[in-house]
N, C-alpha and C positions, 0 to 999 in steps of 0.2 A: 504493499499500499505505499501512496507517495506521501511524503510530508507534507502538513497542511498549508504551511506557508507556500510550499511549490506547485500547490494545484489553484487552479481558476474555475470558475463555472461561468459558462460564457450562454446567454438565451439566442437562441437565432429568431428568425422573422417570424415564425409560426408559434415560438412560444415554449419551443422546448429547451432545455438545459442540457448544456453538453460539457461534460470533465473535462480538462486540459490539464498536462504538466508544463508549465512553466520552465524551459529548459535554458533558454539563456535571455539576458537582455543586451542587444546592440547599442551602444551609442555612435552613431554616425554625425558629424558636423554639431549641429544644436538638436538633434530630434533622438529620440530613443525608441527602438520597436520589440516589443517581446516576440519568441520564438517558442511557438506551442506544441506539443504533440498530444493526441490522444493518448490515455492511458497504455492499451495495446501498443500501443507505437513507441514504446518511451526508449526502448532498447537501441531503434535505429534513427537516421536521421532522414525517411522516407516522409512525406505526407504533411511536413512541416507547414504550419501556419504562422503566419508574421502580421502582424497588428502592430499599429504605429500607436506608441501612447502618449495621449495629450492630456488637456486638462477641461473640464466642461466649465459653464459659466460660473458653478460657484466654486472652483479651484479642484474639482475632484477628480483623481486620474480615472481616464475614461480608456479604451481600447477602439480603435476605428481602421476601418480597412486602407490601402495604400491605392488612390484611385490614379496615382501619376505613373506612366510606363517607365519612365525614366528612375524615378524614384524607386519603384520596384526592383528595376535591373540591379541599381546600385546597392542597394539592401542585401540582394539575393547573393551578389559577389560579395559582399562582406562575410555574410553567412556561411558560404560554400569556402571561403579563405579559413574562417575561424576553424569550420569542421576539417580541413586540409590541416591545421596548424596543431588540431590538438591529436588527429589520428597519428602525425608523423612525431609527435610524442611520447606516445604510448611504447 
């Protein structure tokens, strides 16, 4: 079972809750991105979900999809580089 502080519950558009493990937080330039995996895929790097971390109008942290294609590519490259570095250290 995952640690409580490394687990997050997200609600989809239909109101269904889904549990994810926070695998990593990437800091790129002035933005932060959460790398999430469903618990059943926690051992692998496939099917990772990447969401941008922002603040709502009340100052609370929220996660939202990356709409800009160039931003998405930049984050995906950074995640791939981080995974490659980690695999090289093992």
